N, C-alpha and C positions, 0 to 999 in steps of 0.2 A: 458138868456137862448138861444136866437137865435144865439149869438156869439159862444157859446159852440157847438151848432149843426152845425154851419158853419165850425168850426174847425174840427169836427168829419167827416163831408162830405169831406173836403179837404184831410184829412189823408186817408180815405177809398178810395178816388178816385186816390190816389197816391201810387201805390204798392211799390216803393222803400222805401218811408218813413215808410209804414206799416211793411215792412220786417225788416227795421233797428230797429224799436221799438220792434218787436218781438225778434230779436236777442239780443238786449240790455236787455230786460226783462228776457230772458232765462239765460243770463250770470250772471245777478244780482241774480236770483233765485239759480243758481248753486253755486255761491260764498257764499250766505247765508246758503245754505244747507251744504257746506263744513265747514264753520266756526262753525255752530251749531253741526254738527256731530263730528268734530274733538275735539271740546271742551268737548262734552259729553263723548267721548272715553277717554280723559285725566282724567276727573273726575272719570270715572269708574276704570281706572288703579290705580289712587292714592287711591281709596277706597278699592280695592281688593289686593293691593300690599303687605300689612302687615297682611293679613288674611290667615289662613291655608285653604287648604293644600299648601305646597310649593313644586313645581316640580323642584328640583335641577338637576335631571338627564336631563330634557329638556333644562335647562340653559346651562349645560355642552355640550350637543349636538349642541346647537346654537353657543356656543363659538368656537367649532371646525369648524363649517361651516363659521362663520363670521371672526374669528380671524386667525386660523391656515391656512385655505385654501386661505386666502388673503395675506399671508406673502410674498410669492414670487413676486406677482404683485406689492405690495407696495415697496419692496426692489429694484426691477428693476427700477420702476418709480422714486424713491428717488435718486438712484445712477445717473440716467440720468439727473435729475433736478439739483442736486448739481454740476455735471460736467459742464453742459451747463451754469449755472449761473456764475461759476468761470471763464469759458472761455470768456463769454460776458463781465463781469465786468473787467476782466484782460486786454483785448485788448482795451476796452473803456477807462479805467482809465490810461492806459499806455501813452496815448496821453497827459495827464496832469501831469504825474509824480506821479500818485496816486496808483501805483501797490501795495504798502505796506499796503494799507487800505482794500485790498480784503478780508482777513480773517474776519475782523469785519463786513463788509457789508454783505458778504455771510452768516455768522453765524446768524446775526440778522434777515436777510430776511427769512432764512430757518426756524428758530425756531419760529418766530412770525407769519409768513404768509404762506410761501410755503409748509412747512410740514403739518400743520393742514388742509389747504384748499385742497391741492392736494390729501391727504389721504382721506379726507371726500368725495371728488368728486369721487374717485375710489370706495369707499365703497357704495356711493349712486348708482353708476352705476352697481356694481356687486351684492351687498347685497340687496339694496333697490328694485331693479327689481326682484331679486330672491324671496324676501319675498312677494312682491305683486303678483307675478305669482303663488307662492305656496298657499298663503291664498285665492287668487281669484279662483284657481282651486278647493279648498276645498269648497268654497262658491257655485260655479255653480254646483258642483256634490252633493250638499246638505250634505256634511260631517259636516258643522257647525251646521246645524239643528239636525244632529244625536248626536253631542256632547251635545247640549242643552237637547235633549230628554233623555239622560243618566243622567241628573242632574248635569252636569259639566259645569262650566263657560268657554266659549271660551276665555274670557279675561285672565283667569288664565293659560290655557293650550297653548294658541296661542300667545297672545300679550305680556304678561309679560316676558316669557322666552326670546323672541327676543329683547325686550327692555333692559333687564338686560345684556344680552350678548353684545349688541351694546354698552352700556354704559361702559362695562369693556374692550371690545376688541379695540374700536376705539382709546382711549387715548394711549393704549400700542402700537398699530400699528403706531400712530403718533410719539411716542418717538423713536421707531425703525427707522422710516423714517428720523427723524432728524439726527440721528447718521450716517445712511448710506449716507444721502445727504452730511453731513460734510466730511465724508470719501472720497466721490467722488470729492468734491471740493478740498480737500487737495491733492489728487493724481494728479488732473489736474494742480493745482498750482505748484506742484513739477516738473511735467514733461514738462509743456508747458510754465509756467510763471517764472521759476527759483526762486520760493519761497520755501525756506527750510521747510521741514515738521515740524521740531521742532519749527521754528518760527511761522508757521501757527497754531500749537496747542497752543503755548504760547499766541499769540494774541487773539485766540478764547476764551480761558479761561479768559483772562483779560477783554475781551469785554462783555462777557455774565454774566448775573445774574440769580439766581434761578427763579425770576419772569418771565423771558423770556420763560423759559420752562413751568412754571405753567400756564401762560396765554394762551400759545398755546394749552396746553392740556385742559384747561377750555373751549376753543372754541369747541374742538371736543366733549366734553360732551354735549354741547347744540346741536351741529349738529347731534350727535348720537340719541339724544332724538327725534328730529323731523324727521330724516330719518326713523327710525324704526316705529314710530307711524303713520307717513304719509303712509308708505307702508302697515301697518296693516289695517289702516282705509280704504284705497282704496281697499285692498283685500277683506275686510269684506263687502264692498258695491259694489262689482263687479256684473254686470248683462250682459246678452247677450251671454252666452256660451264662446267658445274659443276666439272669436273675442273680447269679453269684457275683457278677461284676458290679451290679447295683448294690448288693449287700456289702461288698468290699469297700466301695466308695463311701457309703454311710459310716461304716466302722472306722475308716481312716480319719474322717472329719471329726467324729465324736471323740475318738481316742486321742488324736493329736490335740484337740482343744482342751481336753481334760489334763493332758500332760503339760501343756503350756501354762495353764492356771496353777497347777500344783507345783510345777518346776519353778515358776516365777517366785512363789513364796520362799522356797528353799534357797534359791539363788540370791534373792534379796536379803534373806537372813545372813547368808555367808558374807555378802558384800558389806552389810552393816557392821558385822563383827571384825572383818579383816581389812576393808578398803576405805569405806566412807569415814570422813573425819568425825570425831566424837565431840 
């Protein structure tokens, strides 16, 4: 008993230790709150997803906001990415006489990794932040409470349309980014590396399999699920007025980006073991 009291006196008499313990406790509490709240939101979504009413009009509106309005940004980024990759690989492999391997390396890199990851990061930055700020603003202005008062589920009207739109739009945007990136790589290879376009296309088709496209799109389905639900969860739990909305937006972008990078590693590991040819 005296030993415990001595430890308590030491901690209380040492403000840095006490401050550290408080910060650690607050972080652990925040993490547990996030895990519990996010899991509860996922369960609510799965429970209400197949129940009527279905707000198809809201899904179409979100498809326009998430998919159509992100097309130009995704195309420009994919074109630049494919061009830079071809240029870097070209001049790097030229030192070892490996220029002819550029189509295969670039195609596999874009379809398996660069296309899904870069597109998801762009969507997390543009759409994730937009969802968080929009839903957060509805929360702080009590519009969420008004929806509940009218007898409508916020999950049905707010979360599910954004989730479905993300699950549809992100794989399509990724597929578009893949082709635009390959087109940029082909143009740079033709103009800068003296690789014939017909040869580039032939080697790309020869090197790729349908699984390379499907696994890249499968990654984006996972990313879209977490980006949209993270943004909705944070928006629904926003507090502190306009400052809280800004904090929620920043949190969603950072957390989504970290999840995409870490999740990409584990998904790639799974696909290498189970799907990709050895």
